[in-house]
C-alpha positions in Angstrom: 0.0 0.0 0.0 1.5 3.4 -0.9 1.4 6.5 1.3 -1.5 8.1 -0.5 -3.7 4.9 -0.1 -2.6 4.6 3.5 -3.5 8.2 4.2 -6.9 7.9 2.5 -7.7 4.8 4.5 -6.6 6.5 7.7 -8.7 9.6 7.0 -11.7 7.4 6.2 -11.3 5.5 9.5 -10.9 8.8 11.4 -14.0 10.3 9.8 -16.0 7.1 10.6 -14.8 7.2 14.2 -15.6 10.9 14.7 -19.0 10.7 13.0 -19.8 7.6 15.1 -18.9 9.3 18.4 -20.9 12.4 17.4 -23.8 10.3 16.5 -23.7 8.5 19.8 -23.6 11.8 21.7 -26.6 13.1 19.8 -30.2 12.1 20.8 -30.6 10.0 17.6 -28.1 7.5 16.0 -27.3 7.7 12.3 -27.6 4.4 10.4 -24.6 3.3 8.4 -25.0 1.4 5.1 -25.7 -2.3 5.5 -28.4 -4.8 6.2 -30.7 -4.8 9.1 -30.0 -7.5 11.7 -32.4 -9.4 14.0 -31.8 -9.9 17.7 -31.5 -13.6 18.5 -34.0 -14.4 15.8 -36.5 -11.6 16.8 -37.1 -8.8 14.3 -39.2 -6.8 16.9 -37.4 -7.2 20.3 -38.6 -5.4 23.3 -36.6 -2.6 24.8 -35.4 -4.9 27.6 -34.3 -7.5 25.1 -32.3 -5.2 22.9 -30.7 -3.5 25.9 -29.6 -6.9 27.4 -28.4 -8.1 24.0 -26.3 -4.9 23.4 -24.7 -5.2 26.9 -24.1 -9.0 26.8 -23.2 -9.7 23.2 -21.9 -6.4 21.9 -20.4 -4.8 24.9 -22.4 -1.6 24.3 -23.9 0.4 27.1 -27.4 1.3 25.8 -27.8 4.3 28.1 -31.2 6.0 27.8 -31.6 5.7 24.1 -35.0 4.7 22.6 -35.6 1.4 20.9 -35.2 2.7 17.3 -31.8 4.1 18.2 -30.8 0.9 20.0 -31.8 -1.2 16.9 -29.7 1.2 14.8 -26.7 0.8 17.1 -27.1 -3.0 16.9 -27.3 -3.0 13.1 -24.3 -0.6 12.9 -22.2 -2.8 15.1 -22.9 -5.8 13.0 -22.3 -3.9 9.8 -19.0 -2.4 11.0 -17.6 -5.7 12.1 -18.9 -7.6 9.1 -21.0 -10.8 9.2 -18.8 -12.6 11.7 -19.4 -10.7 15.0 -17.5 -12.8 17.5 -20.6 -13.8 19.5 -21.5 -17.0 17.9 -23.0 -15.9 14.6 -21.9 -17.4 11.3 -21.7 -15.5 8.1 -25.2 -14.6 7.0 -26.4 -15.3 3.5 -28.6 -12.8 1.7 -31.8 -14.9 2.0 -34.5 -13.6 4.3 -34.6 -16.8 6.3 -30.8 -16.7 6.9 -30.2 -13.7 9.0 -31.6 -10.5 7.6 -34.3 -8.9 5.4 -33.7 -6.5 2.6 -35.2 -3.0 3.3 
């Protein structure tokens, strides 16, 4: 990788990190590109379920965010890490029955 490519990659990473931290500080969370993810097979989890899942499986403190923001945080975490998340999920296929629906 040449210097220019490395610099561009670093700036993109820095921008993503800064935008993510600003989005978390705001009252609503900005969704990044990628599919929507279910929570342990549930497409409409309760507030308690998504809060517990974010704490236990993702290491994210849900704070006082609403359910839509929490679901967005969940999707963003999966989409940033890719399909292998490190908490027992295998790579998802693009079929609706295999992990996510197209929206």
